[in-house]
C-alpha positions as CSV (number, residue, x, y, z in Angstrom):
1,M,-15.0,20.8,-6.2
2,A,-15.5,22.4,-9.6
3,N,-19.0,23.5,-10.6
4,S,-18.4,22.2,-14.1
5,T,-18.7,18.6,-13.0
6,M,-21.9,17.4,-14.6
7,V,-21.8,13.9,-13.3
8,T,-23.4,13.6,-9.9
9,E,-22.4,10.0,-9.2
10,F,-20.2,7.3,-10.6
11,L,-21.0,3.6,-11.2
12,L,-18.3,1.2,-10.1
13,L,-17.5,-2.1,-12.0
14,S,-20.5,-4.5,-11.9
15,F,-19.9,-7.9,-10.5
16,P,-20.9,-11.0,-12.6
17,D,-24.6,-11.8,-12.7
18,G,-25.7,-14.8,-10.7
19,W,-26.0,-15.3,-7.0
20,N,-23.3,-17.9,-6.8
21,M,-20.7,-15.7,-8.4
22,R,-21.6,-12.8,-6.2
23,V,-21.3,-15.0,-3.1
24,L,-17.9,-16.1,-4.4
25,Y,-16.7,-12.5,-4.8
26,F,-18.1,-11.6,-1.4
27,T,-16.3,-14.6,0.2
28,V,-13.0,-13.8,-1.4
29,F,-13.1,-10.1,-0.5
30,T,-14.3,-10.8,3.0
31,V,-11.8,-13.5,3.8
32,T,-9.0,-11.3,2.5
33,Y,-10.2,-8.3,4.5
34,L,-10.6,-10.2,7.8
35,G,-7.3,-12.0,7.3
36,T,-5.6,-8.7,6.7
37,M,-7.2,-7.0,9.7
38,L,-6.5,-9.9,12.1
39,G,-2.9,-10.4,10.9
40,N,-2.0,-6.7,11.1
41,L,-3.8,-6.3,14.5
42,L,-1.7,-9.2,15.8
43,I,1.5,-7.5,14.7
44,I,0.4,-4.2,16.3
45,T,-0.5,-5.9,19.5
46,V,2.7,-8.0,19.7
47,T,5.1,-5.1,18.8
48,T,3.3,-2.9,21.3
49,A,3.1,-5.3,24.2
50,D,6.5,-6.9,24.0
51,Q,9.3,-4.7,25.2
52,N,11.9,-6.6,23.2
53,L,10.3,-5.4,20.0
54,H,10.5,-1.7,20.9
55,T,13.1,-1.1,18.2
56,P,13.1,1.1,15.0
57,M,12.5,-1.9,12.8
58,Y,9.3,-2.9,14.7
59,F,8.3,0.7,15.1
60,F,8.0,1.0,11.3
61,L,6.5,-2.5,11.0
62,R,3.8,-1.4,13.5
63,N,3.2,1.8,11.5
64,L,3.0,-0.2,8.3
65,S,0.4,-2.6,9.8
66,I,-1.7,0.4,10.9
67,L,-1.4,1.9,7.5
68,D,-2.3,-1.4,5.8
69,M,-5.4,-1.8,7.9
70,C,-6.5,1.7,6.8
71,Y,-5.4,1.0,3.2
72,I,-7.5,-2.1,2.7
73,S,-10.5,-0.6,4.6
74,I,-10.8,2.1,1.9
75,T,-11.8,-0.2,-0.9
76,V,-12.6,-3.8,0.2
77,P,-15.6,-3.3,2.6
78,N,-17.4,-1.3,-0.1
79,A,-16.6,-4.0,-2.6
80,C,-18.0,-6.6,-0.3
81,V,-21.3,-4.8,0.1
82,N,-21.5,-4.1,-3.7
83,S,-20.9,-7.7,-4.6
84,L,-24.0,-8.8,-2.6
85,T,-26.4,-5.9,-3.1
86,G,-25.4,-5.0,-6.7
87,N,-25.4,-1.3,-5.6
88,R,-22.7,0.2,-7.9
89,T,-23.2,3.9,-7.2
90,I,-20.7,6.1,-5.5
91,S,-21.2,9.9,-5.1
92,V,-18.7,12.3,-6.6
93,G,-17.7,13.3,-3.1
94,G,-17.3,9.7,-2.1
95,C,-15.2,9.0,-5.2
96,A,-12.9,12.0,-4.4
97,T,-12.5,10.8,-0.9
98,Q,-11.6,7.3,-2.0
99,I,-9.1,8.5,-4.5
100,F,-7.5,10.8,-1.9
101,L,-7.2,8.1,0.7
102,V,-5.9,5.5,-1.8
103,I,-3.2,7.8,-3.1
104,I,-2.0,8.9,0.4
105,C,-1.9,5.3,1.6
106,A,0.0,4.1,-1.5
107,Y,2.4,7.0,-1.2
108,V,3.1,6.5,2.5
109,E,3.4,2.8,2.0
110,M,6.2,3.4,-0.5
111,L,8.0,5.7,1.9
112,F,7.7,3.3,4.8
113,L,9.1,0.5,2.7
114,S,12.0,2.7,1.7
115,I,12.6,3.7,5.3
116,M,12.5,0.0,6.4
117,A,15.1,-0.8,3.7
118,W,17.3,2.0,5.1
119,D,16.8,0.5,8.6
120,R,18.0,-2.9,7.4
121,Y,21.0,-1.3,5.7
122,V,22.1,0.5,8.8
123,A,21.4,-2.5,11.1
124,I,23.5,-4.9,8.9
125,C,26.2,-2.6,7.5
126,Q,26.6,-0.1,10.3
127,P,25.5,-2.0,13.5
128,L,27.6,0.1,15.9
129,Q,26.0,3.4,14.6
130,Y,22.5,1.9,14.4
131,P,21.3,3.3,17.8
132,I,22.6,6.7,16.9
133,I,21.3,6.9,13.4
134,M,17.9,5.2,14.0
135,N,17.1,7.0,17.2
136,P,13.5,7.5,18.3
137,Q,13.4,11.2,17.2
138,F,14.5,10.2,13.7
139,C,11.8,7.5,13.5
140,V,9.0,9.9,14.6
141,R,10.2,12.7,12.3
142,M,10.4,10.3,9.3
143,T,6.9,9.0,10.0
144,L,5.4,12.6,10.3
145,A,7.3,13.7,7.2
146,S,5.9,10.7,5.2
147,L,2.3,11.5,6.4
148,L,2.5,15.2,5.7
149,S,4.1,14.9,2.3
150,G,1.5,12.2,1.5
151,L,-1.3,14.7,2.3
152,V,0.2,17.2,-0.1
153,Y,0.8,14.6,-2.8
154,A,-2.7,13.2,-2.6
155,G,-4.3,16.7,-2.3
156,V,-2.6,17.9,-5.5
157,H,-3.7,14.9,-7.6
158,T,-7.2,14.7,-6.2
159,G,-7.8,18.5,-6.6
160,N,-6.5,18.5,-10.2
161,T,-8.7,15.5,-11.1
162,F,-11.9,17.0,-9.8
163,K,-11.3,20.3,-11.6
164,L,-12.1,18.4,-14.7
165,S,-15.6,18.0,-16.3
166,F,-17.2,14.5,-16.3
167,C,-20.0,14.8,-18.9
168,Q,-19.7,11.5,-20.7
169,S,-19.9,8.0,-19.3
170,N,-19.9,7.7,-15.5
171,V,-18.9,4.0,-15.4
172,V,-15.6,3.5,-13.6
173,H,-14.1,0.2,-14.9
174,Q,-12.7,-0.7,-11.5
175,F,-14.0,-1.9,-8.2
176,F,-13.0,1.4,-6.6
177,C,-12.3,4.9,-7.7
178,D,-8.7,5.3,-8.9
179,L,-7.1,8.1,-10.9
180,P,-6.3,6.3,-14.2
181,S,-9.9,5.0,-14.5
182,L,-11.4,8.4,-13.7
183,L,-9.2,10.4,-16.1
184,R,-10.5,8.2,-19.0
185,L,-14.0,9.4,-18.2
186,S,-13.3,13.1,-18.4
187,C,-14.5,15.1,-21.4
188,S,-11.9,17.8,-20.5
189,D,-8.4,17.9,-21.8
190,T,-6.5,15.6,-19.4
191,T,-3.0,16.0,-21.0
192,S,-1.7,18.1,-18.0
193,N,-3.2,15.6,-15.5
194,M,-1.6,12.6,-17.3
195,V,1.8,14.4,-17.5
196,L,1.6,15.3,-13.8
197,L,0.5,11.7,-12.9
198,L,3.3,10.1,-15.0
199,V,6.0,12.5,-13.9
200,S,5.1,12.3,-10.2
201,A,4.7,8.5,-10.3
202,V,8.1,8.1,-12.1
203,V,9.8,10.4,-9.6
204,V,8.2,9.0,-6.4
205,C,8.3,5.3,-7.5
206,G,11.6,5.6,-9.2
207,S,13.3,7.4,-6.3
208,C,11.9,4.9,-3.7
209,F,12.8,1.9,-5.9
210,T,16.3,3.2,-6.5
211,F,16.8,3.9,-2.9
212,I,15.6,0.4,-1.9
213,T,17.7,-1.2,-4.6
214,M,20.9,0.6,-3.6
215,S,20.2,-0.3,0.1
216,Y,20.0,-4.0,-0.7
217,I,23.0,-3.9,-3.1
218,R,25.0,-2.6,-0.2
219,I,23.5,-5.1,2.2
220,F,24.2,-8.1,0.0
221,S,27.7,-6.8,-0.7
222,A,28.3,-6.6,3.1
223,M,26.8,-10.0,3.6
224,L,29.5,-11.6,1.4
225,T,32.0,-10.8,4.1
226,F,29.9,-12.4,6.9
227,P,30.3,-15.9,8.2
228,T,27.9,-18.4,6.6
229,R,25.6,-18.5,9.7
230,D,25.4,-14.7,9.9
231,T,24.7,-14.4,6.2
232,G,21.7,-16.7,6.4
233,K,20.3,-14.7,9.4
234,A,20.8,-11.4,7.5
235,F,19.3,-12.8,4.4
236,S,16.2,-14.1,6.2
237,T,15.5,-10.6,7.6
238,C,15.7,-9.1,4.1
239,T,13.8,-11.6,2.0
240,P,10.3,-10.7,3.3
241,H,10.9,-7.1,2.7
242,I,12.1,-7.7,-0.9
243,L,9.0,-9.8,-1.6
244,V,6.6,-7.1,-0.3
245,V,8.5,-4.3,-2.2
246,S,8.5,-6.3,-5.5
247,I,4.7,-7.1,-5.4
248,F,3.8,-3.5,-4.5
249,F,6.0,-1.6,-6.9
250,I,5.4,-3.9,-9.9
251,S,1.6,-3.6,-9.6
252,V,1.6,0.1,-8.8
253,T,3.9,0.9,-11.7
254,D,1.9,-1.1,-14.2
255,V,-1.4,0.4,-13.2
256,Y,-0.3,4.1,-13.2
257,L,2.3,4.1,-16.0
258,R,0.4,1.9,-18.5
259,P,-1.0,4.1,-21.3
260,S,-4.8,4.3,-21.2
261,E,-5.3,3.1,-24.8
262,T,-3.5,-0.2,-24.0
263,S,-5.1,-0.8,-20.7
264,D,-7.2,-3.9,-20.4
265,T,-10.0,-3.7,-17.8
266,L,-9.6,-7.2,-16.3
267,Q,-5.8,-6.8,-16.1
268,S,-6.1,-3.4,-14.5
269,I,-8.5,-4.8,-11.9
270,I,-6.2,-7.6,-11.1
271,L,-3.2,-5.3,-10.8
272,S,-5.2,-2.8,-8.7
273,A,-6.2,-5.7,-6.4
274,F,-2.5,-6.6,-6.1
275,Y,-1.4,-3.2,-4.8
276,T,-4.4,-2.5,-2.7
277,M,-5.1,-6.0,-1.2
278,V,-2.2,-8.3,-1.6
279,P,0.6,-6.3,0.3
280,P,-1.6,-5.6,3.3
281,F,-2.7,-9.3,3.4
282,L,0.9,-10.6,2.9
283,N,2.7,-8.3,5.3
284,P,1.7,-9.9,8.5
285,L,2.2,-13.4,7.1
286,I,5.7,-13.0,5.8
287,Y,6.9,-10.8,8.6
288,S,5.6,-13.1,11.3
289,L,6.1,-16.5,9.8
290,R,9.6,-15.8,8.7
291,N,10.6,-13.8,11.8
292,K,11.7,-15.7,14.9
293,Q,11.5,-12.6,17.1
294,V,7.9,-12.0,16.2
295,K,7.0,-15.7,16.7
296,E,8.7,-15.7,20.1
297,A,7.0,-12.5,21.0
298,V,3.6,-14.0,20.0
299,R,4.2,-16.9,22.4
300,R,5.2,-14.5,25.2
301,V,2.1,-12.3,24.7
302,K,-0.1,-15.5,24.7
303,Q,1.5,-16.4,28.1
304,M,0.8,-13.0,29.4
305,F,-2.9,-13.3,28.7
306,S,-3.3,-17.0,29.5
């Protein structure tokens, strides 16, 4: 970390005064966190225990659930504690760690959602080649490639950010450390950082969004040739994925591509909550409630342990 950093700690967003409001925030954060952890743990358990779900689709769904549990654990537990204690401080090292982990989780989540769109495309449009294309080796390699490239991507952005000097305000207008909020606090020239952030966000988000969009255009085109019953089945498997992708990409894009001078603190907080809390919370709900295979597998697993 650069020696020019004059700030030794940052102050996260303060929660509203009053015990009742703090308890309300604590309750919302806690319920969201516990619901996310329990839901994703259920998916991990079911997709691991049930042999019928040992397929590429559920392999990536299990990986996504593990990632989501890590993702929400980076920010929400700390927010829960802060809402009750009023302790807003976070060290520079803690802030750097939080930024690094948030970036890598968001990056890998985008890649996993893209891979899952590809999986649905191959399963629906090329069913005979599905076992060949989506073989176990391919799935493992894509997972490792996502994680390794995420480490590089997060390392570059975190390293460039903490080369800057922070000698003005140390108040982060967010309930966790994130890049846009931190860059606004620097007294160094952040032009190169903003350009790198915007270009990389456009390239990564744009590429993933285009890839997912093209996959679903091909899926829906193929579905037009299916019998009505098969069309409904294919559509039901795609709808949850489209919902998760839409929520995640819209919120991430708005937070990271919105110019700092037009950013509203409350709006940024809400959007940040959407891409850090809502997708991990919704994933187990929409994938399990709308998926007959998962619901049947849950019943089988219950019978195993009853």
